[in-house]
Each structure stands twice: as C-alpha cells, then as structure tokens.
C-alpha angles and dihedrals in degrees: 000000000000089000091054093050091048091050091049091049093050091048094049099046093076089049091061092050091045093065091064092040090051091050092048091050091051090047093052089051090050091244091143097162089059091050089052094047095047091045092049092049094049101034095111091058094052103030092130096044105096094189090057092045093049092048090049092048095048089049090053092045094053091044088055093244090135096160090062088067093077097080096043089048090059094042096051101083111106102078136040091244091047092052090047091052091046091054091048092051094045092054091053093045091049092048091051092050093046093047091049091048093048096048096045100037103031094243115162116235099174093106094052119109109193136161114264141204137204092252116119094246091053092050092050091044090055092048090047094052090052096046104029114144120179118251099017116141097203142010132206118203129187115218110250092212097044116025090194088069123078133177125208115202123192145138120257110204115212134171092257105042137327116263133208112234125197116187119195117212130189116193088345094305121118109246104171141354120215119196123193133175 
C-alpha cells in the first residue's frame, strides 16, 4: 500500500509543476487568454505562490479580462514585487471602472488626478479625462508619444450590458480591439 501511495505521489508531482510550465509556455507564445484560463482554474492550488499569481494576472490583463485582476490584487501582498504588481493591477481596474461609470452615467473625471500606467486602458483613460465632453458618443485620441497611433473610444450597447470599446489604429489601420464591461 505504501508503495502504491509513493508511486502516485511521484507521478503527480510533475503534474503540479506542469501547470506553471504550461502557463509560462502560453505566456511566451502570447496566448494570454490561455494563461488567464489556466490560472483561473488552478488559482486555489497556488494561492500563496506570488509568481504564479502574477503570471495569471498579467495573462488576464493582456487578454483584456480586467475584472479577473481583483482577486490577484488582493492576494499579492507578501513580497515587494507582489505588492508592486498589485498596485499596478488595481490602478488599471480602477481606471476601467471609473471610465465605465463616466461614459454610462455622464460623470465628469476631468478633475481627477490618478496614478497611471503604460497599459492601453490607462493611456485612453488619461486622454479621456483631459478631453471629456458631456454627451459625446465617441472619442478619437492621437498618441502623444507616437502620432501614427490613434485610439477610438466608444460605448457599444448590447442587450446584456453596455461595453467600453477601445480600438487601436496604426496609420489608420485597425490593429486591435479591446472590449471591457
């Protein structure tokens, strides 16, 4: 019986390591949605592993699953790097919530002075707070660092819930579409 338990233990140890390896492989291949999904599914197993949590959170961030940053933000508290990542994620999550609130409810954000990041949502949030005009349906912003880049911000109204859409353009060609709710 002991031999059977030992054999089972030896066979399952690589499986636990393979979850993180699988996530890292997906991350390196820029398959961020897969990183987010695997991290979400296995979070309870690695809830004290800040490297796992950070990898999971960055995967969700780059897959535009911003709301999934809430739990990792709370969990990242034991190391200096973890707390730094938590602050980064919380800024982006707050900006998304404020932008959504402002666009749907007509709340003015122009007086707000918040930290910022280099993430696309943060850039657009900063441009929006500077240029916000009540009642506008869409906004087009030119990137201050690269004039070839533009961002179009608008609400997409659906039966379930309105969504914020940010379209990234380079030389007038759509590069990527980010959707947040």
